Each structure stands twice: as C-alpha cells, then as structure tokens.
N, C-alpha and C positions, 0 to 999 in steps of 0.2 A: 506493499498500499503505499502513496505518494507521501512523506515524510510531512507535506504541507495541510493531504487531508486527512490526516491523523491524526491532528489535532483540531479537527471543525467543531467537535463538542464544544470545545473548553475558549474558543475564539480568538487564540494565539495562535496563530501559525506563524513557524519559522521558515524561511525560503529553505529551499532543498538543492541537491544539485541537478534533479530531472526537470529540465530547460520547456518539456511537457507538461510540467504539472503547473498548473494558472488558476485551476480551482480554489476559492474560497469560501470560507462558511458563509453560511446561510441569513447574512445579517442587517440584510436591506429591504422595503417595506414592499405590500405588496400594492399595486397599480389599483387595488379596489381599498385603500385606504386615505385616500387622496380625497376628501372629504373638509364640506364645510366646518369651520372649526366648531365645536358648544366647551363647556362649562367642566366635562368627562376627557378630555384630551387619547387620545390611544395611544399605545407606542410607540407605533409607527407612523405617526398624525402627519402629513408632510401638510404646513401650515402657508397662509398668503404667500406669494410670491412679495409682496409689502414689507410682510413682516421678517422674512428670511435676516435683510440684515443686523436683529437682534439676536441669531447665534456667533457666540464668538469667535466660531470657525471659519464662519463666510469672506472672511476678509484677511484668514492667519493662512504662510503658504503650511500645507494642513501636509506631516509626514507619514507616507505610507510605502505598502509595496507594490511593487508592482503589478502583481495580482490584484490589489486591492482595489489597483486603478481603472484596468478591465471591468471589475465585475463592478463597477461604480453604476446607479442604474440614474435614468434618463425619461421623463416624463412627457407627456405630449402639453402637457400643459403649463410645462416649462424647458421648455427645447435648449435653451442655453446654458440653464445649469445640471450641475451631476451632485447625485444625493450616496450618500453613507451614513445608512436608515437615515433619520429623518434629517441629518447635519446634511446643508447644501456645502458642497466645496467645491470655488471654484480654481484654488490653486495650491501643487501640488509641490512639495519635494521629496527627489528619488536621489541613492545612493546606489551606483553601481558601474559596473565595468562595460571601455565601448565594444561593445561585438562588430559593427560595421558602419562605413563610415562613405554617404553620399552629400558627393559637393560639386554647385552648382552654381553658373556668376555672381545671385542675387542670395544662396542659401546654401547651409551643411544641413544633412542632417544623418545625425547621429542614433543609433539603433543601441539603447541601454539595457545592459541583464546585470539584475539583483538576483539572479538563481530562482524566483518568485517565475519571474517570466523574465518576457523581452517587449518595450516599447518602442515607436522611432521617436526620435526626440527633433524639433525642427528648429535651427536659428538661423533666421534670418536679419544677419547682420555678414556683408561683405569684409568682410575678413580676413586678412594676406596670410593667417597659417591655420591650420586646423589642425584640431588635437590627436594625436595619435592612436589606433587598435590597441586594446590593451589598458589604456590607462583608466584608470579608479578618479570618478565624477562624478560632485554631486550637482544637481540640477534643480532648479528651479520653474515651473511655468504653469499653463496651462490646460487641462486636459483636455483634449475633445474629438474632434474627427475631420481626418482628411481622404475621400474617395471610401470615405463609409468606414472606414478602415481607424482604431485607436491611435491619436499621437495626442504629444506634449510640445505646445510650442512654447520654446524654451525665451525666458528672461534673463536667462544668468544659469553661467555652465560652470564649474570651476575644478581644476583635480584636484585628488587627495594624494595625497604621500605619506599617509600613515596610516599601516594595514590597520593597525585597531579600532581606527576609527568606524568603520565598515561593519562589527561586529557592537558597534556602542551601538548603533543607529537602528542594528537589529533589535537591541533588548532596549531600545527608549519605545520604536514605534509598539512595543509588544507593551507595554507600559503604558501607554496610550491611550491603544485599544482599549484596554480592561480598563480605565480607569475616566478615561473620555470621550474617545469614539463611540463609545459601547453605549453608552449611556443615552438616551434621547432627547432631544434637543426640546425643553419643554417650558412655553408661559405659563406663570396663573393667569386665572379669570382676571382680576382685576388688573395685572402688567396690558392683558390681552386689551382688552377695553380702550386701557387708558391710549392706547399706540395705534387704537383703531382711531381713534379721536383725534388724535392730532393730524393724522393722513389725512384723515375728511375735511380739517381745516386748511391744510397744507392745498391740498385740492381744488379746496374755494377761491386760494388767494393765491394760486398758482395765476400770474400773469404773463405766461409764454403764449403767445399768439400763434397757432396750428396753420393762419392762413399768409404767412407774410412768405412775402416773394421779393425775391431780388432783382431779377429782371428788369421787375414794375415798378420800379423807385425812379423820383423824378434824380436828373442830375445832381439837384440840392442835395436830395436824402444820402448819396452813395457817398462813405464815410464810414471809418474804422470800426464806426460803433455795427452797422450796417452790416459790414466785415466778417464782424464778431457772431453775427446772429445769422447769417449766411451758412458760419463754419459750425453751430451747434445743430439749426436744420439739417444739414446735409448727414452730419452725424446721426444723427437722430433718427431721419429717412429712411439710412442706409443700416440703419439696427446697429450700427459701431458703437462696440461696451467698453474696448480697450482697441490703441494704436499708437505703431512708433509715428514719429513728427515725418520721414520720408514720406509715408503713407499722403497725408494728409497736405503735404507741399510736394506732392508729384500729379495733384488730382488734375486735372484738365477743367473741370468745372469751375474749382476753386483758384485756378492760377488767371482764370477765365475774370471771374469776381475781384483778384486781385488789381485786374489789370486794372478794371473799371473805378474802383478807389483808387489809384492813384493817379488818372486822369483827369475823373473828377476832384479829387480835393484837395491833389497835389499842381493839376495840372503838365503831367506829366505823360507825354504823347508814348512814349516809346521808352517804358522804361527796363533799367538792364536786370540780371540775373539778380546782382548786390541790394539791388532796393526790394525786389518783389520778396525776397529773402526775409529782410527786414520786419515787413510786411506782416509775414505770416508769425516772425517769432514775437514782434510785440502783440498780436493780437491773442497768440495760443500763452503767452503772457501774464499777459491781461485775463479773459477763461478761468488762468490757473488760480491768479488771488482772489477772483469775484467768486471762488466755490463751482464753477459749470466744469470743469475740469480737476483730477487728481492727478500727478505725479507720481506714476506705478516703479515707474526705473528714470532713474536719475541718469546713470550711465549710459543706458544703451536709449534713453528721450523717448523714455514710454508714456503714454499719459492712459487715463479710465475716464470718460464721461459719466460726471458725475447724474444720476435718475432716481429720483424719490422712491420708485417702486423697488427699487434694491440700494440706496445709500441713504436712507432715511436724516443722517447725520443728527443737526440739535434736536430733532421731535424726538429721537429715541432717548438722548440724554437727558433732555426734560421729561420723558415719557418715566425712566426709572429714577431720577429724582423723586417724584410727586409718591412713586409706589413705593418710595421708603421711607417715607416720611411717616404712611401710618402702616404697613406692612409687617403682619406681625407673625405670620406663616401660620394664621392659623390653619386647623384640621380641613382638606376642603382646597387649602387654598398652594401647594404647591409645599417641594423639597427642599427644605433650607442648607441640605448639603449641597442643589443643584445651583 
C-alpha cells in the first residue's frame, strides 16, 4: 500500500517515493454542502464569496504537499477559488526538486516533485538564467489550471541549500494540517450577521459607475483620473484578480487610452515610450495609494485588484472589533479555541 494512502485515516500524509501515489485523504467538502449559511454551520459549509476574506488562510501562502494541491476542490459557484475542506486557498507554498525545465522566450516552466506528486510551475519572467535540474527549491504562487491541467503560477522561486529544510517542511505541514487546515473555517452567527450588514452598507455606498466609457469622453475630460478609471474597468471586465505590470503596460487598449491622455491633457501628439511608461507608472502608483490595487510582489512587480467580494478590508476589521466587544463565546455562539 502507498505510504501516503496508508495514513489517510489520520489526515497526516507523508510524501512517499512512489511518484504515482498522489491520492489524499478525503478532507474536502461535498458539492451538496454549498448551501446558504444558517445559524448551525455544517462542518464543511462553503461560505458566500464575500465572506471568504475572513478566513485567515485566504491571503496567506498556504504550505501544502503537491498531492494536497492536486486534490483541492473547485466549485461552479466560485470558479476562481480552490478549497481545502472549506478553507479558500488562493496562494500556496511548496518545496521540492526540479525534475524538468521547459523554457521559452517569455516564461520558464519548472516541473516540481516533492515525492507526493509533481506539478508544473510557470514563471512568467524573462530571466537570463534558469535553475538547474535536481535543484531543491521553494515555490510561492497561485494554483490554477492551464489547458485543463493543474499548474502553479510562480510569484517567487528560490533554491534551498540545506537538505534538512525539506524534512522540517514535511513536519511543519503535517502539524499545520492537524492544528489548522483540518479544522473547518467557522463564523459565529454574531460575526456573520455583522459582516453581511457591513457588506450591504458598503454596496449601497459604492460609487463605482459601470457605464463609464473612456472613448465617449470629451477632450476636456480626458485626463489621468479618467485613465485610472479606464484601467480599473479594463481589469474588472476581464476578470483580472492579479497581474504583473508588464501585462497592463503592453495592453493595446490601455496604450491607446494613454496616448489620448498625453494628447489632450499634455498636448503631446507623438508621445515617446518613456512618457507613456511614466503615465502608466504614476497611474498604478495612485491606484495602489488609493486602495484600488495591492502590491502583491514588489520584486516581480505583481499587483492584485481589490474587490469587495474578496477583500473586505476595513469592513472586516470593524466587524471583528464590534463582535469582540460583546462576544462572550456563549453556548451556540462558536468555539473560543477557533
């Protein structure tokens, strides 16, 4: 029997040398559990998308075995988010050996093996040198699919020189699964009600206009502020959640808008690439400063779009503060250990 499968009943798999052994314990919810929330939350209940940001794992780099990542579930209602149990997982961190390297002009794909399974990891950076076969590496990235196959989009990859690090990582993951991951994400009725109320109030106050059209603006209205709105609309219409700066900078539509801004606001009929790049950089900086974007990876120049459905932000903090004032963990109000 595969060592990974032999420990399925305990929920603490250890990677084995059998590369075909990629099954994992059945820790994930049934699709029938994606029901509207009520006061008695099922063990594997999937919360509404707007509340997923309350799970501490949602914005963390969750350390998992590759076999666990291959077993993450996706639900039709939430196609962009993977789940471990009822925990929403957006970013993961793995450690393993490079078994294959596929290099092109725009990206490098490393196939990583941690002895529980293998997974391709795409690094969309045109670097001059790639890591060698057999190198032990740590990878941080976002799990997803490419051509219907599991893949991780790399945000950060670094070599590991100490062989003991891998063993320590195995033990750490086993401990995390036992003490954190295998415990369901739970919101007390009190926090749930306050969170929903805060979200509804935020929705009522949202002044973002869906009918904004950069191309219909008068010349006097074409300026950097309009360019900011054009970028936000472009990202949302294309369902972009995170992106490298190079993607938005190379967008033909956004470059056309930038050209109009430089023409009408700065009277530059034939702007040079440097001025266009300056406009993009100023605009992205302002969007970060105003809270529309988050710097996800400073070194790789990767940004994340702030969405109230995913990033509740100040509303979450206010909900927790208010709940803590009168929350005494009475019977039926939640587990004080969670």
